[in-house]
N, C-alpha and C positions, 0 to 999 in steps of 0.2 A: 504493498500500499505506500502510495506517495506522500511524503512529509508535507504538513502546511506551512506555507510562510504567510505572515502578517505584515504588510509595507504599509507604513503609516504617512498618508500624506500623498496626493495623487497630482503634485506637480511634474515638471519635467523628471526630475529625479526621481521621484515616486514610480512614475509609468516605465522609465528605463530599468529601474531596478525591478520591478514586477516582470517586465518581458526578460530580463537576464535571469531572473529566478525560475521562470518558466522554462527556459533552455537549460536549467540545471536538473530539471525533472521535478520541481516542486508544483502543487497545487496553492496557487496564491489567491489571499483576499488583499483588496487594495481597498483602503479605509481613507474619507477625506469628509471633512465638513460640508463642502461644497456640494452645490447642486449639480456640478459636471465637471469633468477630467480637465487638468492642466487649465483651468479659467480664472486664475488668480494672478500671483507673481510670474508665472509663466506665460502668461497671455498678455499682460499690462505693461510691458517693456520692449525696447524696440529690437531684440535680438541679435544683438553685436556679439561676435566671436570673437573673443580679445586675443591680440597678440602682444599685448604687455606694455602698449602705449601709454597708458595712462598710469603706470606704476613705477615711475621713477623715483619715488619717495620710499621704496624698499631700497637701498643701495646695494644690498647683497645681491639683487637679482632673481632671488629665489621665486619672488611671485611672478616676474616676466618669464621666467622658465618654465613655472606651472602653468600660465596662460597659453604659452606657445605650445607645449606639449598637448595640453588638452584642447586645443583650437584644432591641432593637425589630426585629433583621433576624434574629433566631434561627428564629423560626416561619415569615416568608415565606421565607428561604432554606431550610429545610428542606423547604418545600413547592414550591420552584422547583427543588432536587436530585431529589426524587422523583417529580415531576412531576404532583402532584394535592394537592387541598386535604385539610387534616385537622380532625377535630372534637377541639379540645383540651381543652375544657372539662372533659370526665369524668375525663382524666388528671392533672390539676394539683392542688397542695396547697392547702389552705386560707391566705390570704394572712397574711403575716409580721406578729407584732408585734416591734418593735425595742425590747427590753429594756434599760433604761440601769442598768447596776449600780452599786452604791455604789462600787466598786474600780476603774471604768472608767477609762482613762487618758485619758478626755476628761471636760470638765465638761458639765453639762447644758445649758448655754447652747453650748458649741461642738458637742454634738451636734444641737441646734434649727438651728444657724447651717450646718451642714454639710447637714442635711436640706433647708433652705431653697434652698440653692445646687445640689442634686442637682435639687428641683423646677424650677429655672429652664432647666438645661440640657436637662431633659425636654420642657420646654414648645418649646424651642428644635428638638429633634431630633423630637418627635412632630409637628411642621409638616408632615412629608413624610407624605401621606395613603397611601402605599402599604406603610409600616411599622405594625407591631403590636405589642402586648406579649401572645403566645402566645394571639391571637384578641381579646383586649380592647384598647379603647382609652380608658382613664381619664383624666379630665380633671387630675387631680393623682395625685402617688405617694406622698404620706403626709398623715396628717391627726391632729390631737390630740381630734377631734372625737367619736370613738368608743371609748371607753376600754374595755379589758378589766382585770378584776383577777384576776391570778394569783397565787398562793400564796406564802407567803415574805414575808420584810422585805428582802430584799437587791436589789431593783428600785427604784430612783427614781421610775420611770413606766415605761410599756410603751407605745410610739407605734405607731399603726397604719399599716403600709405596704402599696402595691400589691406587695411583691415576691413573687414565686411561685415555687414548683418544679415541674417537669414528672418525672412519674414515670420514671425511669432506664430500667426494665423496659421499659415499654410503647417509649419511644423507641428503645431497642436492637431491638424488634420491628420497627418501623415502616422503620428505615434498613436492618436485615439483608435485611427482604422487599425491599426496592427493590433491593439489589446483587444478591439471587437472581434477579431478572428480566433481568439485564441479561449478555447471552451477551459482551459486549465486557470483562466485569471478571472475572478468574480470581483466585481466593483459594488463595494459599500459605500454609496455616496450619501450623505448629510448623516455620516456617522462621525461625531466628535469625539476622539480619543482622550480619555481623561487620565488613565492609569494603566500601568502595564507591571507586573509582577512575577517573579518566579513562581511556580506551583509544581514543585518536582522536577519532573524531565521535560516539562513542558512551561510556556509563559500564558498567562492570563492577562487577556486585555478586556478593558471597560470603557465604557462611555455613556453617550447620550444621543438618541435621535429624536429631535424635538424633545418631548416631555418623556419619552421611552427611554428607560435604561436598558443597555445590552452587556452581554458579556462574550467572550468568545476565547478559543484556547489557538496555540501553535506551536511548532515545532520551533522556529525559526522568527525572531522580529527585525525588522529593517525600520529604522525611524528615519523618514526623509521628511519628516515634518518641517515648517519653515517657523511659523510662529508657534509658540510653546515647546519646541524640541529640547529645551534644555529640561524642563520640568520632567519630560518623558525620561530623559536620560539620566536624571537625579535618582529616580523611582528605582532604578537597577544598578546604581552605584557607576555608571559610566559617564558622567558630565566631564565635558572637554576643558571647559573654562568658565571663571566666573565673571568676565567683564564681556557683557555684549550690549549693543545699541540696536535701535529697532529705529527705522525710518519708513516713511510713507511718501511717496515719490509720484506726482502727476505726470504724464505724458499725453500728448494727442495726436490723433491720425487725422492729417488732413488731405482734401481731394488734392491731387495736383493738377497741372495743364500740362498739354502738349511741348509749350514752350520751355517748361521746367524738367522735361524728361531726362536731358542730360547733365543735370545740375549734380556736382559731386556731393558725396555727404561731408559733413564738417562736424569735428569736435573739439571743441575748444578748450586745451588741456591745462592741467595742475593750478587749479582754481575753483572756485564755485560759478561755474559757467555752465554751457550745454551743449547739446547736440541738436542737429540739422540732419535726417536719416531718410535719404531719395530711394524709395521702391519703385523704379520704373515698370517693372511689371504689373505691379498692383496699382498702378495710378495713384502712388498716395506718398505724402511726407511725413514722417513722425519729427515731432517737436519737443523739447523740454530745456527749459533753462533753470539751472538748478536752485538759485536763490528764491526764485518765485515757485517753483514748481516743489520744493520740500516743505509738505502739507504737517508733517509732524516728525518729531524725534524724541526718543525716550529711553530709559536704561532697564525697562522691562520687558518680558518677552511675550508680554500679550497685549493685543492693540486696545486702547479705548473703544467703545463701542461706535462712537461716530465714524473712526477711520477704519474699523473692521468693516462697517457698512460700505464704505466708500471703495474698498479693496472688493468688495462683492458687488460692485456695480451699482450700488446704491449711493449716488452722489447728490450734493447739494450743489442744485443749478447755479445758484449765483456764486459759491465759492469756486465751481469748475470754470465758469465763464471769466472770472476775475484773473485766475490765475493763468488761463489762456490766452487773456489780453495783454496782461503783463509780459508772459514770456514770447509772444510773437513780436510785440512791440522791442523788446531786447534784441531778438535774434533778426528781424527786419534790417538791422544795422548791417548785416552781412549778406541778406538776400531780401531784399525790399519787397518781391512780388510776395512774400507770406503774408502781409497785411490783407491780401485781396482772398487768400483761400476758405474753402467750405470746409466747418468740422464735419469730419466722419465719425470720430470714435473719442470719447472720453477715458483716459488709461489711468487708473491708481493702482499701485502695488507697493509691496512692504520690500525693504531691504534689510537683512540680517547680516550684522558682522561683529568681528572681534573687537572692542575698544570703547572707550568711555567719552569720546570727543569725535566732533564731526570732521569733515574732510578739510575745513579750513584751518585747522590745525595741523601743520606740517608733520608733527612727531603722533597724528592719530593713528589706532591700530589698523581702521580702514584702509590703509594703504599698503596693508601688507595681507595678502591673501593664499600664502603659501600654506597654511596650516588646515587646510581645507581636506576633504575626501572621506574616506571610510576609515570607520575606528570602531574596533568589537572584537569580540570573541566568545565561545560558549552559547553560539546561537542568538546572540543579541549584538545587532550592528547599527550603528548610528552615521548616517551620512550628511556632512554639513556641505551642501552643493557650493557653497561661496559666489561663484557666479553660473550663470545661465550654460556658459561655455563648457563648464566641468560636468553638467550631468550625465552624458551618456560615456565619459569616460571614467566617471565614478564607478557606474552601474558595471563595466567590464571588470574594473578592480575588486567590486562586491564577487562576480563570477569567479575571481581567480582564488579570493580568500576562500570561497565555500568548496572549493573543488578538494 
């Protein structure tokens, strides 16, 4: 009889973990408090597959190396988990230019030194021919040879990179469709996990579904929660660290126009700045300006009810519209045409990380994401995704540990 694995949390990490466990011969129960799979943080962001450009504050380069390794494993891992190759190109954003702001926390020389160090790591990692970056194998991951003139005067320079985003809506469709084809995976939506404990040779999981209490048991538990992960870990003495910071960030998907089809994506780096992400295949542009879009920041691992509702798609229209106006006004310095675009979707999602201060602090733990991944033994595993980039690679690491 097949062993049972309980996966807690059905974001990209939990869904990839469920597919990985099924390949290992488990019967899988996938629990999430939401009404749909991959419907919160995994869906409500730009889908950037990081190559380390925004992590120069980790001078050890451990975060940058982790991001590059996981980025080059992202597409191969997804294809391995779903059991089929994918045509990535129509669903990718335009490549990012890294805008170096005059108020950046790094000098121009520090930026360029970091970019060169990234490329050296990329050359090493990309020597594995089994890997690729979203179907591409660029020779280098940045260049100053293809300048693009964004508007305004606040950018010292905009350097072309190979960093790209994959449309999160398409990625969700692919992974959810694969789950739907697996009879060995049972999804338990609107099931909020409250507690896990060892009960002899198995684990007992309990929680609530609306007003109804439920309990279940499993041979293996994989904690892929986002909010509340640390509380469940602590119950089985697997807590990874004491210092956590929780943020809620808004982003907005706008309808693009034919005139903007070839617009490069832009990230303004190393400061409280923002992104413009152009998805030509979807006819859409994602925008976020960090000071305006940061709606909540706190030290707890659970969200206040108002922001819980926003992450579940129940927004305050007045708040969301004001954040959108402020964000577009700032980003229109670089691309004035943003002012006239129509709103397609309001997106609010949580970001969890180690640390006690926000990114404006040069020493914040949020500048270091190398401590992410799978931790556990004896049937209990906690997976801290860290970044969307790392979800599929973490799932394959979980497979390796379970062999």
